C-alpha positions, 0 to 999 in steps of 0.5 A, spaced: 664 950 708 656 952 706 650 947 708 651 947 701 657 942 701 655 939 708 649 937 704 654 934 699 658 931 702 654 927 708 652 924 702 658 922 698 660 918 704 653 914 704 656 912 697 663 911 700 661 908 706 667 904 710 670 899 707 666 893 711 669 887 716 668 883 711 674 885 707 677 889 713 678 881 716 678 878 709 678 870 711 674 867 706 672 873 703 671 870 696 670 864 697 664 867 702 661 872 697 662 867 691 658 863 697 652 868 697 651 869 690 650 863 689 644 863 694 641 869 692 640 867 685 639 860 687 633 864 692 632 869 687 634 869 680 637 871 675 645 874 675 649 876 682 656 874 679 656 882 681 654 883 686 657 885 693 655 887 701 657 894 698 653 896 691 648 891 694 643 898 696 642 901 690 640 893 684 633 892 685 632 886 683 626 885 677 622 878 680 620 877 673 623 879 669 629 876 671 634 883 672 638 888 676 635 895 675 637 902 678 633 904 682 637 911 685 632 916 685 637 923 683 637 925 691 640 918 692 636 914 695 634 907 694 628 906 691 628 898 690 625 893 693 628 889 699 631 885 696 638 887 696 636 889 704 635 882 704 641 880 701 645 882 705 642 881 712 643 873 709 649 875 709 651 878 715 648 873 718 651 869 714 658 871 716 656 871 723 654 864 723 661 861 720 665 868 726 660 863 731 661 858 729 670 858 729 670 861 735 665 855 739 671 851 735 677 855 736 674 855 744 673 847 744 679 846 743 683 852 746 679 845 752 681 839 749 688 844 749 689 845 757 685 838 760 692 835 756 696 839 758 692 839 766 692 831 765 700 831 762 703 836 769 698 833 773 703 826 771 710 828 771 707 831 778 705 825 780 711 820 776 716 826 780 713 824 786 714 815 787 721 817 782 723 821 788 719 817 794 723 810 791 730 814 791 730 816 798 730 809 799 733 807 796 738 813 799 736 809 806 738 802 804 743 802 800 746 807 808 743 802 812 748 797 808 754 801 808 753 802 815 752 795 817 757 793 812 764 796 817 761 795 824 761 786 821 768 788 818 769 793 825 766 786 831 771 780 825 776 786 828 774 786 835 772 778 834 780 776 831 784 781 835 780 777 841 782 771 839 790 773 838 790 777 845 788 771 848 793 766 845 799 771 846 797 771 853 795 765 854 802 763 851 805 769 856 801 765 862 804 758 859 812 761 859 811 762 865 809 757 869 815 755 865 820 758 867 818 757 875 819 751 874 826 750 871 826 755 876 824 751 881 827 744 879 834 747 877 838 745 883 835 739 882 837 739 875 844 742 876 846 736 880 844 730 878 849 733 872 854 733 876 854 741 876 855 745 881 858 752 884 857 758 879 854 752 874 848 754 877 847 762 877 850 762 869 843 757 868 839 761 873 840 767 867 841 764 862 833 760 864 831 767 865 832 769 858 829 764 854 823 766 859 825 774 856 827 772 850 820 766 849 816 773 851 818 778 848 817 773 841 810 772 844 809 779 843 812 780 836 808 776 836 802 778 837 803 784 834 805 782 827 797 778 828 793 785 830 797 789 825 796 784 820 788 785 821 789 793 823 791 792 815 786 787 812 780 791 816 784 798 814 784 795 806 774 792 807 773 799 809 776 804 804 773 798 799 767 799 803 766 806 802 769 807 796 763 801 793 758 807 797 761 812 794 760 809 786 752 807 789 752 814 790 754 816 784 751 810 780 743 812 783 743 820 782 745 818 774 740 813 773 735 818 777 738 824 772 736 819 766 728 817 769 728 824 771 728 827 764 724 821 761 719 824 764 720 832 762 720 829 756 713 825 757 711 832 759 714 835 752 710 830 749 704 831 754 703 825 756 699 823 762 702 815 764 703 813 771 709 810 772 709 807 779 710 802 779 717 802 775 719 807 780 718 802 786 722 796 783 728 802 784 727 801 792 731 795 792 739 795 791 743 791 785 745 786 787 752 787 784 753 793 790 750 788 795 755 782 794 762 786 792 759 788 800 759 782 802 765 780 799 769 784 803 765 782 809 766 775 808 774 777 807 775 780 814 772 774 816 778 769 815 783 773 817 780 774 824 778 768 824 786 766 822 788 771 826 785 768 832 787 760 831 794 763 831 799 760 836 805 762 839 811 757 842 811 760 851 817 755 850 820 750 855 825 751 860 834 752 861 835 746 855 842 748 856 840 746 863 837 740 860 834 737 854 832 730 857 826 728 859 825 720 863 832 718 860 831 720 852 833 727 850 830 731 846 834 732 841 836 725 838 828 724 837 825 725 829 821 731 831 827 735 834 830 733 828 825 735 822 823 742 827 831 743 827 832 742 819 825 747 817 829 753 822 835 753 818 830 754 812 829 761 810 824 765 811 821 759 816 818 764 823 819 760 828 811 760 828 813 755 821 816 751 825 810 752 831 804 750 827 809 744 824 809 741 829 802 740 831 801 737 825 806 732 826 803 731 832 807 732 837 805 733 845 804 739 848 811 737 852 815 735 846 813 741 843 815 746 848 822 742 849 823 742 842 824 749 841 826 750 848 833 746 845 831 751 839 833 756 843 826 758 841 
């Protein structure tokens, strides 16, 4: 390449510079260009409507005439009075100022957004902590309530079972006493009725059979009461477990709903603290507690009923004697009522006994009537 050619390329590059930054980053380019043209026109007068940063170096402003002239010499150099250079510097400074303001605003916006997000995240973390703590306490209370309910159900069953066994054992003891007393008085009773010989052995055998029947009746009553009480216990335990599991499931769903609300609040950058709202969740629902109390009450009532049941101990061998003090027990109104009741379909010996008690009959009279009925 010739030196002259190299020189001409240099001049060409000088008067055809690369696109300036304001063109490369065309942010409000026309507004900024018009703003600077107005500034130059206000400051120097004249016509700057065609002014651009690229051609500012080839114009010379004539302040006295208010016109611009081309002052480029033959060598391609500028010979202006410096006004174009000042305008270019002013525009560059103006552009830098605008960019700096935009950068500062962007930084402030970013900082505010960061602070808002941090506040929302901190609120979310705190609220989740309160929520988890509330439901942990609630879960502990629920577990404790369930355990207490089971313990109370079992205690009621045990109390009822003890009552059943005590009453049955007492009846068994009385049946044995009656048997021994009847056995002791048998010879005298046979003589009084003029019965001798083989009748004594037959009466003794009948007396023993009656005693055995009494014991079996008492044991059947005992077993029936205990079985009914146990069925009630198992049913109440099953219902208690179902209530407990239902409440656990409801709590899980409710907690998930609250957590979803907190996640939505985080997405909306909400910084509200909800501790008081979640503190109230630690208490158990009244509906659930009432259900568990109802089960305990039902078990207690069943236990009381079972424990109040009485069992007939019998009254000796009625085939030998049904009278006492010259009065035939089978002729009394109490016996006739008991016989009529016992012959009614579905009426149990316990029901007969209960009816005699309600009628005011003494234990001795009841034993005689039951013995006469073969109970």
